C-alpha positions in Angstrom: -31.3 -2.6 9.7 -32.6 -5.2 12.0 -36.0 -5.4 10.4 -34.6 -5.9 6.9 -32.3 -8.6 8.2 -35.2 -10.4 9.9 -37.0 -10.4 6.5 -34.0 -11.7 4.6 -33.1 -14.6 7.0 -36.5 -16.4 7.0 -36.4 -16.3 3.1 -32.9 -17.7 3.1 -33.8 -20.4 5.6 -37.1 -21.3 3.8 -35.3 -23.3 1.1 -35.4 -27.0 1.4 -32.4 -29.2 0.7 -33.4 -32.1 -1.6 -31.1 -35.0 -1.2 -30.2 -37.4 -3.9 -32.1 -40.6 -3.1 -30.4 -42.7 -5.7 -27.9 -45.2 -4.3 -24.3 -44.2 -4.8 -21.9 -46.6 -6.3 -19.5 -47.8 -3.7 -15.8 -47.3 -4.6 -13.1 -49.0 -2.7 -9.8 -47.1 -2.2 -6.6 -49.0 -2.6 -3.5 -48.3 -0.6 -1.9 -46.8 -3.7 -4.9 -44.3 -4.1 -4.5 -43.3 -0.5 -0.8 -42.8 -0.8 -1.1 -40.7 -4.0 -3.8 -38.6 -2.3 -1.6 -37.9 0.7 1.4 -37.0 -1.5 -0.8 -34.5 -3.5 -2.2 -33.0 -0.3 1.3 -32.5 1.2 2.6 -31.0 -2.1 -0.3 -28.5 -2.1 0.4 -27.6 1.5 4.1 -27.0 0.8 3.2 -24.8 -2.2 0.8 -22.7 -0.2 3.4 -22.2 2.6 6.0 -21.1 0.0 3.4 -18.5 -1.4 2.8 -17.1 2.1 6.5 -16.9 2.8 7.2 -15.1 -0.5 4.3 -12.6 -0.1 5.6 -9.1 0.7 3.8 -6.9 3.2 1.9 -4.3 1.1 2.5 -1.6 3.7 6.3 -2.2 3.5 6.0 -1.6 -0.3 4.0 1.6 0.3 6.6 3.0 2.8 9.4 2.2 0.4 7.7 4.0 -2.5 7.0 7.1 -0.3 10.6 7.2 1.0 11.9 6.9 -2.6 9.8 9.8 -3.9 10.8 12.1 -1.1 14.5 11.3 -1.4 14.4 12.0 -5.2 12.7 15.4 -4.7 15.3 16.4 -2.0 18.2 15.2 -4.1 17.1 17.2 -7.1 16.9 20.4 -5.1 20.2 19.8 -3.4 22.0 19.1 -6.7 20.6 22.2 -8.3 21.9 24.4 -5.4 25.3 22.7 -5.5 25.6 23.3 -9.3 24.8 27.0 -8.8 27.5 27.3 -6.2 30.0 25.5 -8.4 29.2 27.8 -11.4 29.5 31.0 -9.2 32.9 29.8 -7.9 34.2 29.2 -11.4 33.0 32.6 -12.6 34.6 34.4 -9.6 37.8 32.5 -10.1 38.0 33.5 -13.7 37.3 37.1 -12.9 40.0 37.3 -10.3 42.6 35.7 -12.6 41.6 38.0 -15.4 42.1 41.0 -13.1 45.6 39.7 -12.0 46.6 39.2 -15.6 45.5 42.7 -16.5 47.6 44.2 -13.7 50.7 42.9 -15.4 52.9 43.3 -12.4 54.1 41.0 -9.6 52.2 43.0 -7.0 49.1 42.7 -8.9 49.5 39.0 -9.3 50.2 38.6 -5.5 47.2 40.7 -4.6 45.2 38.8 -7.2 46.2 35.5 -5.6 45.3 36.7 -2.2 42.0 38.0 -3.4 41.4 34.7 -5.2 42.0 32.8 -2.0 39.7 35.1 0.0 37.0 34.9 -2.7 37.4 31.1 -2.8 36.9 30.9 0.9 33.9 33.2 0.7 32.3 31.1 -2.0 33.0 27.9 0.0 31.2 29.4 2.9 28.4 30.4 0.5 28.2 26.9 -0.8 27.9 25.6 2.8 25.1 28.1 3.3 23.4 26.8 0.1 23.5 23.3 1.6 21.9 24.5 4.8 19.2 26.3 2.9 18.6 23.2 0.8 18.0 21.1 3.9 15.7 23.8 5.4 13.9 24.1 2.0 13.4 20.3 1.9 11.9 20.3 5.5 9.7 23.3 4.6 8.6 21.6 1.5 7.6 18.4 3.4 5.7 20.5 5.9 3.9 22.7 3.4 3.0 19.8 1.1 2.0 17.3 3.8 -1.5 16.8 2.5 -0.3 16.4 -1.2 2.3 13.9 -0.1 -0.3 11.9 1.9 -2.7 11.8 -1.0 0.1 10.8 -3.4 1.1 8.0 -0.9 -2.6 6.9 -0.7 -2.7 6.6 -4.5 0.5 4.5 -4.5 -1.0 2.3 -1.7 -4.2 1.9 -3.5 -2.5 0.7 -6.7 -0.3 -1.7 -4.7 -3.2 -3.1 -2.7 -5.3 -3.6 -5.8 -2.4 -5.4 -7.5 -1.8 -7.7 -4.5 -5.6 -8.5 -4.2 -5.9 -9.2 -7.9 -2.9 -11.5 -7.9 -4.0 -13.4 -4.8 -6.2 -16.5 -5.1 -8.2 -15.4 -2.1 -9.0 -12.0 -3.8 -11.5 -9.9 -1.7 -11.4 -12.4 1.2 -8.0 -11.0 2.1 -10.0 -7.9 3.3 -12.9 -9.7 4.8 -11.1 -12.4 6.9 -9.7 -10.1 9.7 -13.2 -8.6 10.2 -14.9 -12.0 10.3 -12.5 -13.1 13.0 -13.7 -10.2 15.1 -17.3 -11.2 14.5 -16.7 -14.7 15.9 -19.6 -14.8 18.4 -22.4 -13.0 16.4 -25.7 -14.5 15.3 -25.9 -13.2 11.8 -23.3 -12.1 9.2 -24.2 -10.4 5.9 -21.4 -10.0 3.3 -22.1 -7.7 0.3 -19.9 -7.6 -2.8 -20.0 -6.9 -6.5 -22.2 -9.4 -8.4 -19.1 -10.7 -10.3 -17.5 -11.8 -6.9 -20.5 -13.6 -5.4 -19.7 -17.1 -6.5 -16.0 -16.6 -5.5 -17.0 -15.4 -2.0 -19.5 -18.3 -1.6 -16.6 -20.8 -1.9 -15.3 -19.5 1.4 -18.6 -20.0 3.3 -17.3 -23.2 5.0 -14.3 -21.3 6.3 -16.6 -18.5 7.5 -18.8 -20.9 9.3 -15.7 -22.2 11.2 -14.7 -18.6 12.1 -18.3 -17.6 13.1 -19.8 -21.0 14.2 -22.9 -19.4 15.7 -23.7 -17.1 12.8 -26.1 -17.5 9.9 -24.0 -16.2 6.9 -25.7 -14.5 3.9 -23.9 -13.4 0.7 -25.6 -10.6 -1.2 -24.7 -8.9 -4.5 -24.4 -5.1 -4.6 -23.8 -3.3 -7.9 -22.8 -0.2 -6.1 -19.7 -1.9 -4.8 -16.5 -2.0 -6.9 -14.9 -5.2 -8.2 -12.5 -5.2 -5.2 -14.9 -3.8 -2.6 -16.6 -5.8 0.1 -18.9 -4.9 3.0 -19.4 -7.0 6.2 -22.1 -6.4 8.7 -23.8 -8.0 11.7 -26.5 -7.0 14.2 -24.4 -4.3 15.7 -22.2 -2.7 13.0 -21.3 -2.3 9.4 -17.7 -2.5 8.2 -17.1 -1.0 4.7 -13.8 -2.5 3.4 -13.6 -0.5 0.2 -9.9 0.3 -0.4 -10.5 3.9 -1.4 -12.7 4.6 1.7 -10.1 3.0 4.0 -7.4 5.2 2.6 -9.6 8.4 2.8 -10.1 7.7 6.5 -6.4 7.2 6.9 -5.7 10.6 5.3 -8.4 12.3 7.4 -6.8 10.9 10.6 -3.3 11.9 9.5 -4.3 15.5 8.8 -6.1 15.7 12.2 
């Protein structure tokens, strides 16, 4: 890694910067020009602040989606068990009343009523038992399907993160910025991304130079990386910020 870096840096540094020797036309700024510039700058700052405030944490969206899916599955199972208990109660009630009518005598009616009350109480207890079983089944389902639920959650998270990144003006720099802040004192930083993102990433070089003031920053295209993937490396480590790989590592850690 170090040898290839040593070869790349001299090449990158060997380019000469040719300055424009033609005299620039001097343009005087009026107080009105300065005032308009300051107003536009302030408006842009306020607009950026509003965007940041409105931006929702992607992980909060992921947690809400996971919770919603689990609650829906548990609710379906619980409703099915309650419906079965209700149908059983109705059938038993009709059977007891039919027996009482067939008896045709007061004693039979009395006994039928008592039997109906007893049967109703029995079915009520059975319904409560169904509810307990439903809760236990829901817990068992979560335990037995932990990996499937985690992978489903990862897919949801991946779609949400991709949507957030695509809609953001900063795009893949949303992923790279936290890592660059950790690389603050390194000497060299190489950022690899899909060829279609190279020009966009280069626009953030001035910001990167402020974050890593001692580093020589090099942007390289890599066709093997996806459109929303980015890799950041220095003399000591390589950080692959591909969304899919990050989520796979999360699943592996969660499953132990």
